[in-house]
C-alpha positions in Angstrom: -141.9 -2.9 -31.9 -139.9 -0.3 -30.0 -140.2 3.2 -31.3 -138.0 6.3 -30.6 -139.3 9.8 -30.5 -138.4 13.2 -29.2 -140.3 14.0 -26.1 -142.1 17.4 -26.6 -144.7 17.0 -23.9 -144.5 15.2 -20.6 -147.6 13.8 -18.8 -147.4 12.8 -15.1 -147.2 9.2 -16.1 -144.3 9.9 -18.5 -142.5 11.9 -15.8 -142.8 8.9 -13.4 -141.2 6.7 -16.1 -138.4 9.2 -16.5 -137.8 9.3 -12.7 -137.5 5.5 -12.8 -134.9 5.7 -15.6 -132.9 8.4 -13.7 -132.8 6.2 -10.7 -131.3 3.4 -12.9 -128.7 5.9 -14.1 -127.7 7.2 -10.7 -129.1 6.8 -7.2 -127.7 10.3 -6.3 -129.6 12.1 -9.1 -133.2 13.1 -8.9 -135.6 13.9 -11.8 -136.8 17.5 -11.9 -140.0 18.3 -13.7 -139.0 21.9 -14.3 -135.7 20.8 -15.9 -137.5 18.3 -18.1 -139.8 21.1 -19.3 -136.8 23.3 -20.0 -135.2 20.6 -22.1 -138.4 20.2 -24.1 -138.6 24.0 -24.8 -134.9 24.3 -25.9 -134.5 24.0 -29.6 -130.9 22.9 -29.2 -131.6 20.1 -26.8 -133.3 16.8 -27.6 -134.8 14.4 -25.1 -135.2 11.1 -27.0 -137.2 8.2 -25.5 -137.7 4.7 -26.6 -141.1 3.1 -25.9 -142.3 -0.5 -25.7 -145.4 -1.9 -27.4 -147.5 -0.6 -24.5 -146.2 3.0 -25.1 -144.2 2.9 -21.8 -140.8 4.7 -21.8 -138.1 2.1 -21.3 -135.1 4.2 -22.2 -133.9 7.7 -22.9 -131.0 9.9 -23.9 -130.5 13.6 -24.2 -128.5 15.4 -26.9 -127.3 18.9 -26.2 -126.0 21.1 -29.1 -123.8 24.1 -28.7 -121.4 26.3 -30.7 -118.1 27.5 -29.4 -115.2 29.2 -31.2 -113.7 25.8 -32.1 -116.9 24.7 -33.9 -120.3 23.0 -33.4 -120.4 20.4 -30.7 -123.0 18.0 -29.5 -123.0 16.0 -26.3 -125.0 12.7 -25.8 -125.9 12.5 -22.2 -127.7 10.1 -19.9 -128.1 7.1 -22.1 -130.1 4.7 -19.9 -132.3 1.7 -20.5 -134.4 -0.1 -17.9 -132.6 -3.2 -16.7 -135.2 -5.6 -18.0 -134.7 -4.2 -21.5 -130.9 -4.1 -21.5 -128.9 -6.3 -23.7 -131.2 -6.3 -26.7 -129.7 -3.3 -28.6 -131.9 -0.5 -27.4 -129.0 1.7 -26.2 -127.4 1.3 -29.7 -130.7 2.3 -31.3 -131.0 5.4 -29.1 -127.4 6.6 -29.8 -127.8 5.8 -33.5 -131.0 7.8 -33.6 -129.3 10.7 -31.9 -126.5 10.6 -34.4 -128.9 10.4 -37.3 -130.8 13.4 -36.0 -127.6 15.4 -35.9 -126.6 14.3 -39.4 -130.1 15.4 -40.7 -129.3 19.0 -39.7 -126.6 19.0 -42.4 -124.4 20.8 -39.9 -121.0 19.4 -38.9 -120.8 18.4 -35.2 -118.1 17.0 -33.0 -120.0 14.6 -30.8 -118.9 13.7 -27.3 -120.3 11.5 -24.6 -119.1 10.3 -21.2 -119.5 7.0 -19.4 -118.3 5.7 -16.1 -115.6 3.1 -16.5 -117.7 0.7 -14.5 -120.3 0.6 -17.2 -118.4 -2.1 -19.2 -121.2 -2.8 -21.8 -121.9 0.8 -22.4 -118.3 1.6 -23.0 -118.0 -1.3 -25.4 -121.1 -0.1 -27.2 -119.7 3.4 -27.7 -116.3 2.0 -29.0 -118.1 -0.3 -31.4 -120.0 2.7 -32.8 -116.8 4.5 -33.6 -116.4 6.8 -30.5 -112.8 7.1 -29.5 -111.9 7.4 -25.8 -110.0 10.6 -25.1 -107.3 10.9 -22.5 -108.5 13.8 -20.5 -109.7 14.8 -17.1 -113.3 15.8 -16.5 -113.9 18.4 -13.8 -117.3 19.5 -12.5 -118.4 22.3 -10.2 -121.9 22.9 -9.0 -122.9 26.5 -8.7 
């Protein structure tokens, strides 16, 4: 039975499992222990993990909540499942858990997420869950 929880502490073993997931997500990104600690300390950011029967982390996602003049927003980021666990609905369960957590706050959020076009299955999942693709440009700048 897979179980989802918010990560509030992170052992060396758990961090290694997070590193493995980040490598699945992107070969150009690296896990950072300090950043994971910051996420766990931030009351407006949730790091959700899904564990297998042996309590190993096999998937994760992060939810970031913020308020701007146009309202409350939440962003679902880095939804990733280990390849050997893909295709059995775990990504859907993680995203659904994130949405249910936001609903439980009784606050209204505009929820966004991004996904590379090449991630065909992920994009189909998000559309099937009611997310609507926006016609927009996304810009990034590292400082």
